[in-house]
N, C-alpha and C positions, 0 to 999 in steps of 0.2 A: 634605699641607698645609704650607706654609712658615710660618716664625715670624711673618710679617707678616699672616697671615690667620687667626690663632687666635681663639678666643672672646674677646669683650670684655665689660666690665661693662655690665649692662643687658640682655644677651641671656638667653634662657631656658636655653640650654645652659650658659652661664657660671654661672648661679645653681644649676642642678642639680649641676654639677661641684663647686662649693664646698660645697654642703650635703652631698653624698654623701661627700666627703673629710672634712668635719667629723665626720660620724657614724662614718666609718672610724677617725678618730683616737680617738673615744670607745671604740669596740669594742676597739681595740688597747691603748690606754694605761690604761684602767680595769682590764683583766685584768693588765697588766704590773705595775702598782704596788699592786694591792689588798692584798697581804700587808704592805705597808709600815706601814699603820696598826695592824696587829695583831702586829707582831714581838715586843713584850714578852710577849704572850699565847702566841705560838708557842714562845718560849724557855722559858716557865714550864711549859707543857703537855708539851712534848717533852723537857724537861730538858737544854737545850743552851745554849751561851753566846751573847751578842749577835752576835759575828761569824758563828757558825754559823747562827743564826736569819736573819741578813741574806742568807744564800744563797737563801732563798725568793725574793728579788728578783734577786740576782746570777746565780743559775743561769739564770733566764729571760732576762736581758739577755745572758748569755753565749751562749745558744742563738740569740738574735736576731742577735748580732754575727756568729756563725759562718755564719748563713744568708743574710745580705744579698747576698753575691756570687752564691751559687747561685740565689737568687730573681731576680737581675738577668739571669742566663742564661735562666731560664724565661720571664721577661717579654720578652726579646729574641726568643725563638723563637716563643712562642705568644700574646703580646700582654699589654699592661699589665693590662687589666680581668680577663681570665680568671685570670691569676696571682694578683691581689689577691683574687679571689673564692675560689679554692682555699684560700689562706692564712687568710683571715678565718673561713671555715667550719670548718676543721680546728682553729684556735685556740679557737673557741667550744666545740667538743666536748671538747677537752682541759681547758678551764677548768671544765667541769662535772664531769669525772672527778677532777681533782687533789685536792679535799678529801676524797674517799672513802678515801684512803690513810691508814693508821694508823702507818706506819713513815716516819721522816724521810727515809731513803734513797729510798724509792719516791716520796714526795711531791716531793722535789727532782728526781728523774728525770722525772716528768711535767711539772713546771714547766720543765725544760730543753727537753723536746719542745714544750711550748707556746710557748716563746720562738722555736724554729725556725719554727713556723707563723706566729707574729706578725710575723716578719721581712719578710713579703711587703709589708705596707703601707708601713713607712718606707723599704724598699729601692726601691720602685717609685713611690710616690705623687708625689714631686716631679719625677721624670723624666716621668711621665704628665702632670702639670700643665704642665711646661715645653714639652711638645709640643702641648698642646691650647689653651693660653691665649696670646693675643697677647703678644709679647715685651715690650711696654711695661708690661704689668701683671703679669708673673710674680712680682716681688718682693712686691707687695701681696697677690696671690693666695696665695703661700706663707705670708704672715703669717696669713691666714684659716685655712689648714690647720693651722698650728701652734696657733692658738687652740683648734681642736677637740681637739688633743692635750692641752692644758692642762685643758679640761673633762673629758676622759677620766681624766687623772691625778687630778684633784680628786674626781670622782664615785666612782672606785674606792676611794679612801681614806675618803671621807665615808660611803659605804654600808657598807663592810666594818667600820669601826671601831665605830659605834653598834650595828649588828646583833650584832657579836661581844660587846659589853658586855652586851647583853640575853640572848643565847643562848650561843654560843661561836664561836671563830674560824673554824671550818669553815663554819658558817652564814653568816658574813660573806662568805666567798669565794664561796659559792653564790649569794648575792644579787647580787653583782657579775657573775657569769657570766650570770645571767638578763638583767641590764641590757645586757650586751654582745651577747647573742643578739638582743635587740630592735634595737639599733643596727646590727648587721650586716644585718638585714632591710631597714632604711631605706637603707643603703648600696647593697645589691643592687638595690633598687627604683629609685633615682634616678641612679646613676652612668651618664653618657653613654657610648656606644660611642666608642672611639678613632677619631679622624679623621687625626691626624698621625703615627700609628705605621706604620712599615714593618718587617715581620718579617725577621729574619735567620735564614733556614732552611737556609742552606748551611753546615753545620758551624760554628755560631757558637763552639763550644768551641775550635776551632783558632785563632781570632783573639782569644779572651778575654784571653790573656796579653799580646798586643800592645796591646789597648785599656787593660788595667790598667796596663801599663808606661807608656803614653803619659800617663795621668793622674798616675802617681807620679813621672814625670820633671818635672812642672810644679811649681816652688817655690810658686806661689800655691795650688795644690790641697793641697800638704802643709801649708801654713800654715792653710788653712781646716780641714783635718782635725784639726790640733792644737787648734783651738778646741773642736770637739766632744769630743775625748778629755779635755782638761783641765777644761773648764767643766762638762760633764755629770758627770764624776767627782766634782767638788766638789759639784754640786747633789744628786746621789743620796746622797752620804755625809751631807750635812746632814739630809736627810729620813729616812735609815735610823736615825740615832742620836739625833736630837732627842727622840724619845719616851722613850728611856732617860734622857737628860739631864733632861728635865722631870719625870720620876718621882722624881728625887732632890731633897734639900734644896738651895737654899731654896724651890724651886717646889712639889715634892710634889703634882703635879697628878694627878687621876684620869685613867684612860685615855680616857674619853669626852670630857673637856675638852681633853686634849692633841690628840685627833683634830681638834677644831675649828680648830686652828692650820693645818690643811691648807687652810682657806679662803683662805689666802694665795695659793693657785694662781690665784684670780680675778685677781690682779694680773698674772699671765702671760697670762690670757685677754685682758686689755685691752692689755698692752704689745706682744704679738707682732704683731697687725695694725697697730698704731700704728707700730711699728718698720719694718714693711714699707713703709708709706706714706712715712715719713721717708726711707727709703733711696732711694725713687724720686726724691725731690726733692733730697736732699743727698749722695747716694752712700752706699755700704754701710759703708765703713770708719769714718767718724765715729760712726755709729749703733752699730756693733759695739763700739767702744772705750767709748762712753758706757754701754752695757749692762754691760760688765766693771767699769767704775768703780762702777756701782750695786751690783754684787755685792760688791765690796770694802767699801763703806759698810755694806751689810747684814750682812756677816760681823762687822764691828766691833761692831755693836749686839747680836749674839748672845752676846757675852762678858759682858753685863751681867746682874745678878741680878734684874732687873725683868721680870715677865711681859709687861707692856705694851710695854716697849722691845724685848723679844725678838720680839713679834708685829710691831711696826713694822719691825724689821730683817729679819724673814722676808719681809714684803711687798716691801721694797725689793730684797732679794736675789733673790726669785723673779721680780719684774718685770724686773730686769736680766738674769737668765739667759735668760728667754724672748725678750727683745728681741735678745740676742746670738745665740741659737739660730735665731730666725726669719731673721736676716740671713745667718748662715753656712750654714744648710741650703739656703736658696734660692740662695746664691752658688755652691755646689759644681757643680750641673748647669748653671747659667747660664754659668759660666766655662769649661765643657768644650766640645769640638767636638760636632757633632750626633751622631756615631756613638759617643761615649763618655759621653753624659749619664747613662745608667743606671749605668755603672760608677763615674762620679764621685760620684753620689748614694749608691751602695752603699758605696763606700769611706769616704765621710763618716760614714755610719751604722755602719760597721764600727768606725771610730775612736770614734764617739760611744758606742756600747754596749759597746765594749771598755773604755773609760774607766769607764763605769758599773759593769761587772762587777768590774774590778780595784780601783778606788778605793772602790766601795761596800762591798767586803769587807775589803780590807787596812787601810783607815783605821780600821776598827773596833778593830784592835789598838793603834793610836795612842790612840784614845779610852779603851780599857780599861786600857792600860798607863801612859799619861802624862797623861790627863785632858782636859777640854774645851778649855782654853786652847791646849795643844799641838795638838790636833785642828784648831781654827779657824786656827791659825797655818799649818799645813800646807795647808789649803784656800786661804788667802790667797796663799801662794806659788804655788800652781797657777794661780790667776786672773791673778796678775801675769805669770807666764811666758807665758800665752796672749796677754795684751795686748802683750808685747814682740814675740812672734812675728808678730802681726798688724801692728803698727806698722812692723816692719822689712821685711816681705816684701810686704804687701798695699797699701802706700801708693800705688803707681802704678796699681794695679787698682781703687782705691776711689772713683774720681771719678764713675763712671757705674754705673747699676744692672746693666748687662750687660757 
């Protein structure tokens, strides 16, 4: 199937594909971020510091980052849908096992393995989408997929936090794992068979280095990857440590109330498909830069001592992040050649989750050692660096969606 004959809005296959990927996003990202709402409880129960507790998230994103390129090989050889099926089923099983561990080392080891399994969806979904959807609609379709990831991230936090407050943090993680199992079933039921995929069965590993090198030699791809690395790092760091910040004066919020601030994820559910539609009409670069600007405005609001203003700032910050991510994540495979789309998408997510793992952990030391203001300043510098890279490198590539 060529780019010009893919599924179009209004067709049954297009609807099934978007709904299936929406639930794949829920199954993936609810598991990935479910510990984030209970990090203070994990730290207290296991007797560890905030940066160590944050490894419950960072270990999983590290596993995911390490797995995206291997998953792209599997997808090239055996198909997009079979690879995503294996990954989502394995992750669901590991998600049910992780809370059984009583030792922090075992718990983090299972979370690392869970991240490896979860890597199948972000490594493959957008390459699958770019092959199956008509090229005119890939940006808006990618925005719809990203909306599912925001619902997943939100539901994981909103389920685990209140359940943990009533029972304990392990019960919160189990509740999320059950939700993810149900979402995985919906994905498996609805996902259409690939029509645009051509298997690379003749020693794909031999050419992997060539395909990766071709992507990495492209300045535009490196600039796109920088967006994922820096912006995702800033985003995860905010949500990792905001609960600790809000538990302190002048806020002194109880855990269940701080968890409700994760409702700000709904701003990303709205902004990601909207950003995709705007990118179709106005080009990707202006929408990407607008999303980063919104993140900077939101970070400034997080410096205030007012809970209401912090909530507004979190809404703006989250909307800006998911708008930028929806544009950048769909841009990576769209800007690549047909035989390197899976690798371009995988490298974007390698940078994306590498930034999540690195900054989600190490910026905890900035927060613990220098305070909230220094922490927010570091995040603002990361967002500004991403904007400079985009403006300098992507300007000539930003006029059209593809």
